C-alpha positions as CSV (number, residue, x, y, z in Angstrom):
1,X,0.0,-0.1,0.0
2,X,1.5,3.4,-1.0
3,X,1.5,6.4,1.5
4,X,-1.3,8.3,-0.3
5,X,-3.5,5.1,-0.4
6,X,-2.9,4.5,3.3
7,X,-3.7,8.0,4.1
8,X,-6.9,8.0,1.7
9,X,-8.2,4.7,3.5
10,X,-7.6,6.2,6.9
11,X,-9.7,9.1,5.9
12,X,-12.3,6.8,4.8
13,X,-11.9,4.6,8.0
14,X,-11.4,1.6,5.8
15,X,-8.8,-1.2,6.8
16,X,-5.1,-0.5,6.1
17,X,-1.9,-2.5,6.1
18,X,-0.7,-0.4,9.0
19,X,-2.0,2.8,10.5
20,X,-0.4,5.9,8.9
21,X,2.1,7.9,10.9
22,X,3.5,11.5,10.8
23,X,5.4,13.8,13.2
24,X,7.1,17.2,12.6
25,X,9.3,20.0,14.1
26,X,10.5,23.5,13.6
27,X,13.9,24.1,12.1
28,X,14.7,27.5,13.5
29,X,18.3,27.6,12.3
30,X,17.3,27.5,8.7
31,X,13.6,28.4,8.4
32,X,14.1,31.8,6.8
33,X,15.9,30.4,3.9
34,X,13.5,28.5,1.7
35,X,16.1,26.2,0.1
36,X,17.8,25.3,3.3
37,X,14.5,24.6,4.9
38,X,13.3,22.3,2.2
39,X,16.6,20.4,2.3
40,X,16.1,19.9,6.1
41,X,12.5,18.7,5.6
42,X,13.4,16.3,3.0
43,X,16.2,15.1,5.1
44,X,14.0,14.4,8.0
45,X,11.5,12.7,5.8
46,X,14.1,10.4,4.4
47,X,15.4,9.6,8.0
48,X,11.8,8.6,9.2
49,X,9.9,7.8,6.1
50,X,6.7,9.4,7.3
51,X,3.3,9.0,5.6
52,X,2.6,12.6,5.0
53,X,5.0,15.6,5.1
54,X,4.1,18.7,7.1
55,X,6.0,21.7,5.6
56,X,7.2,23.7,8.6
57,X,7.3,27.5,8.0
58,X,7.8,29.7,10.9
59,X,4.7,30.1,13.1
60,X,4.5,34.0,12.4
61,X,5.4,33.9,8.5
62,X,1.9,34.9,7.7
63,X,2.0,38.2,9.4
64,X,5.4,39.4,8.3
65,X,4.2,40.9,5.1
66,X,1.5,43.1,7.1
67,X,4.5,44.4,9.1
68,X,5.1,42.3,12.1
69,X,8.7,42.0,13.2
70,X,9.7,38.5,14.1
71,X,12.5,36.6,15.7
72,X,13.6,33.3,17.3
73,X,14.0,33.8,21.0
74,X,15.0,30.1,21.9
75,X,11.7,28.4,22.6
76,X,11.9,24.9,23.1
77,X,9.4,24.4,20.2
78,X,11.6,26.1,17.8
79,X,8.9,28.8,17.0
80,X,9.5,32.3,16.1
81,X,7.6,35.1,17.7
82,X,6.4,38.6,16.9
83,X,8.6,41.2,18.7
84,X,6.9,44.1,17.2
85,X,3.3,43.9,16.3
86,X,1.8,45.5,13.0
87,X,-1.4,46.5,14.8
88,X,-0.7,48.8,17.7
89,X,-3.8,50.9,17.6
90,X,-7.4,50.6,16.3
91,X,-6.5,52.7,13.0
92,X,-3.7,50.2,12.0
93,X,-6.5,47.5,11.2
94,X,-7.4,49.6,8.1
95,X,-3.9,49.0,6.7
96,X,-4.4,45.4,6.5
97,X,-4.8,44.9,3.0
98,X,-4.9,41.9,0.3
99,X,-1.4,40.5,-0.4
100,X,0.2,38.9,-3.3
101,X,1.1,35.4,-2.3
102,X,4.0,35.3,-4.4
103,X,5.9,38.2,-2.6
104,X,7.6,38.5,0.7
105,X,7.4,35.8,3.4
106,X,4.5,34.1,1.6
107,X,6.4,34.0,-1.6
108,X,9.3,32.4,0.5
109,X,7.2,29.7,1.8
110,X,6.0,28.9,-1.6
111,X,9.5,28.3,-2.7
112,X,10.1,26.3,0.0
113,X,7.1,24.1,-0.7
114,X,8.0,23.8,-4.4
115,X,11.4,22.4,-3.4
116,X,9.9,19.8,-1.1
117,X,7.5,18.7,-3.7
118,X,10.2,18.6,-6.2
119,X,12.5,16.7,-3.8
120,X,10.2,14.1,-2.4
121,X,10.8,10.5,-3.1
122,X,7.4,8.9,-3.3
123,X,3.8,9.8,-3.0
124,X,3.7,10.9,0.6
125,X,1.2,13.7,0.6
126,X,2.8,17.2,1.2
127,X,0.7,19.8,3.2
128,X,1.5,23.5,3.7
129,X,0.8,25.0,7.1
130,X,-1.7,27.6,6.9
131,X,-3.0,29.5,9.8
132,X,-6.6,30.5,10.2
133,X,-7.7,34.3,9.3
134,X,-8.6,34.9,13.1
135,X,-5.4,33.4,14.2
136,X,-3.6,35.6,11.9
137,X,-5.5,38.6,13.4
138,X,-4.6,37.8,16.8
139,X,-0.8,37.4,15.9
140,X,-0.9,40.9,14.0
141,X,-2.0,42.7,17.1
142,X,-1.2,40.5,20.3
143,X,-3.7,39.0,22.6
144,X,-4.6,42.1,24.4
145,X,-5.2,44.7,21.6
146,X,-7.1,41.6,19.6
147,X,-9.4,40.9,22.4
148,X,-10.3,44.7,23.0
149,X,-10.8,45.5,19.4
150,X,-12.9,42.3,18.7
151,X,-15.2,43.1,21.6
152,X,-15.4,46.9,21.2
153,X,-14.7,47.6,17.3
154,X,-15.8,44.5,15.5
155,X,-16.2,46.2,12.4
156,X,-12.6,46.9,12.2
157,X,-11.8,43.2,12.8
158,X,-14.5,42.0,10.2
159,X,-13.0,44.5,7.4
160,X,-9.4,43.0,8.5
161,X,-10.5,39.5,8.3
162,X,-12.0,39.9,4.9
163,X,-8.6,41.0,3.7
164,X,-6.7,38.3,5.4
165,X,-9.1,35.7,4.2
166,X,-8.7,36.6,0.5
167,X,-4.9,36.7,0.9
168,X,-4.9,33.1,2.7
169,X,-7.4,31.9,-0.2
170,X,-4.9,33.2,-2.9
171,X,-2.0,31.7,-0.9
172,X,-3.8,28.3,-0.7
173,X,-4.4,28.3,-4.5
174,X,-0.9,29.0,-5.3
175,X,0.2,26.2,-3.0
176,X,-2.2,23.9,-4.7
177,X,-0.8,25.3,-8.1
178,X,2.6,24.3,-6.6
179,X,1.4,20.7,-6.2
180,X,0.8,20.6,-2.6
181,X,-1.6,17.9,-1.9
182,X,-3.4,19.9,0.8
183,X,-3.1,22.1,3.6
184,X,-2.4,21.7,7.6
185,X,-5.1,24.5,8.6
186,X,-4.0,25.5,11.9
187,X,-6.2,27.6,14.4
188,X,-5.0,28.8,17.7
189,X,-8.1,30.7,18.7
190,X,-10.8,28.0,19.0
191,X,-10.1,28.0,22.9
192,X,-12.8,28.3,25.5
193,X,-10.7,30.5,27.7
194,X,-10.0,32.9,24.7
195,X,-13.4,33.0,22.8
196,X,-17.0,32.0,23.4
197,X,-18.4,29.5,20.9
198,X,-20.7,32.3,19.7
199,X,-17.6,34.8,19.1
200,X,-15.9,31.9,17.3
201,X,-18.7,31.4,15.2
202,X,-19.1,35.1,14.4
203,X,-15.4,36.0,13.8
204,X,-13.7,32.5,13.2
205,X,-16.0,30.0,11.5
206,X,-17.3,31.9,8.4
207,X,-13.7,33.1,7.4
208,X,-12.2,29.6,8.1
209,X,-14.7,27.9,5.6
210,X,-14.0,30.3,2.9
211,X,-10.3,29.2,3.1
212,X,-11.1,25.6,3.6
213,X,-13.5,25.7,0.6
214,X,-10.6,26.9,-1.6
215,X,-8.6,23.8,-0.3
216,X,-11.5,21.2,-0.9
217,X,-12.2,22.2,-4.3
218,X,-8.9,21.0,-5.4
219,X,-7.5,18.5,-2.9
220,X,-8.8,15.3,-0.9
221,X,-6.5,15.5,2.1
222,X,-6.1,18.4,4.4
223,X,-5.8,18.5,8.4
224,X,-7.5,20.9,10.8
225,X,-5.2,21.5,13.9
226,X,-6.9,22.8,16.8
227,X,-4.3,24.2,19.1
228,X,-4.5,24.7,22.9
229,X,-6.3,23.3,25.9
230,X,-10.2,23.5,26.6
231,X,-10.9,23.6,22.8
232,X,-14.2,24.2,21.1
233,X,-14.0,20.7,19.6
234,X,-17.8,20.3,18.9
235,X,-17.7,23.5,16.9
236,X,-14.7,22.6,15.0
237,X,-15.8,19.1,14.3
238,X,-18.4,20.5,11.9
239,X,-15.8,21.8,9.5
240,X,-15.6,20.3,6.2
241,X,-12.2,18.8,6.3
242,X,-11.0,15.1,6.1
243,X,-8.9,15.0,9.3
244,X,-8.6,16.6,12.6
245,X,-5.6,17.2,14.9
246,X,-5.6,18.3,18.4
247,X,-3.6,18.0,21.8
248,X,-5.7,14.6,22.6
249,X,-3.4,13.4,25.4
250,X,-3.8,16.8,27.0
251,X,-7.5,18.0,26.5
252,X,-10.7,16.3,25.7
253,X,-11.8,14.5,23.7
254,X,-9.9,11.3,23.7
255,X,-9.3,9.8,20.3
256,X,-11.9,7.3,20.7
257,X,-14.6,9.9,21.8
258,X,-13.7,12.1,18.9
259,X,-14.5,9.4,16.4
260,X,-18.2,9.6,17.3
261,X,-18.0,13.5,16.9
262,X,-15.9,13.8,13.6
263,X,-16.6,11.8,10.5
264,X,-13.2,11.6,8.9
265,X,-9.7,10.6,10.3
266,X,-8.3,11.7,13.7
267,X,-4.7,12.6,13.9
268,X,-3.0,12.1,17.3
269,X,-2.3,9.8,19.9
270,X,1.2,11.0,21.2
271,X,2.2,13.5,24.0
272,X,5.0,15.5,22.5
273,X,5.9,17.4,25.4
274,X,5.6,14.4,28.0
275,X,6.0,10.9,26.6
276,X,7.9,11.8,23.3
277,X,10.3,14.2,25.1
278,X,10.8,12.3,28.3
279,X,10.4,8.7,27.4
280,X,11.6,6.2,28.1
281,X,11.3,4.3,24.8
282,X,9.0,1.7,26.6
283,X,6.8,4.5,27.5
284,X,6.6,5.9,24.1
285,X,5.7,2.5,22.6
286,X,3.0,1.8,25.3
287,X,1.3,5.2,24.4
288,X,1.6,4.4,20.7
289,X,-0.2,1.2,21.4
290,X,-2.8,2.7,23.7
291,X,-3.8,5.2,20.9
292,X,-4.0,2.6,18.2
293,X,-6.3,0.3,20.7
294,X,-8.6,3.2,21.1
295,X,-9.2,3.3,17.4
296,X,-8.6,-0.1,16.5
297,X,-6.1,1.4,13.9
298,X,-9.1,2.5,11.7
299,X,-9.6,6.1,10.7
300,X,-6.5,7.0,12.6
301,X,-3.4,8.8,11.6
302,X,-0.8,8.5,14.5
303,X,0.9,11.7,15.3
304,X,1.7,14.1,18.2
305,X,-0.7,16.9,19.3
306,X,1.5,19.6,17.7
307,X,5.1,20.0,16.7
308,X,7.6,18.2,19.0
309,X,10.2,19.9,21.0
310,X,13.7,20.4,19.6
311,X,15.3,18.2,22.2
312,X,13.2,15.0,21.6
313,X,15.8,12.1,21.4
314,X,16.0,10.1,18.0
315,X,15.6,7.1,20.1
316,X,12.0,8.1,20.9
317,X,11.0,9.0,17.2
318,X,12.3,5.7,16.2
319,X,10.2,3.8,18.8
320,X,7.1,5.5,17.3
321,X,7.8,4.1,13.9
322,X,8.8,0.6,15.3
323,X,5.5,0.5,17.3
324,X,3.4,1.5,14.5
325,X,5.1,-1.2,12.2
326,X,4.8,-3.9,14.8
327,X,1.2,-3.2,15.8
328,X,-1.3,-5.9,15.3
């Protein structure tokens, strides 16, 4: 069974020769050079032979072209952060305009994607990481400014969201034109402690769906990543996307519970910060086996809840692969 076939059958909850598996990390030493990042991603894929490739741009690439200044400050996840936000006062939202995806940081990530697609050795699907429009809005302003304007100046937020959404639609189209197989659509705002379900339905969902529709018209495999704890899973489970990923080892629902709420493939089973990082190997293997028992290996893509820390031992990653190969 090829990797693309394995992924397709997992999405359809059909029997597979073994459950598909993937995991991913940032490469902060090279992630501003599209060719070096592509080389690192391809070397990582060659080492672990994963069933899909998640392209790993910086976590803030999507806000650079609107004026955010970003830097890597040594985080364990390898993520860059905004050190100077583009939106500092309400009037700044009016400067959020539709962008050309072939230019600036967006163009840089398209270059990286094209190099990854060109260099892959088999049919492992390649997914470009795309952040939700409301996640981008939050990154543009920082949490305090974001929440204040969302509640007190909603018209400004909606106008900016329209520009961001159109930009992301164009970026997704460019990714698919570049032979990406789909997108890894990440939201970092579908969290009960940040927004109510009604706020998310007003400011998040309509714009998310426009971007997802762009992907769905031309691809059969994409993943929705719901980042954070106490997530709005019931809301997100209605999204039209083949697979969903969240921190299932840290926040409800479990993989087994999620399969009753979401019709596609569940993507998870590994705690990247505890088990995968700390081990030992026996604990990693046990967690993989427990995850696969929850789903009987059907409709399940084994993966972490998010990118794994930079100091995860190679032996623990090898243990994941071995456990999947040996699972009965």
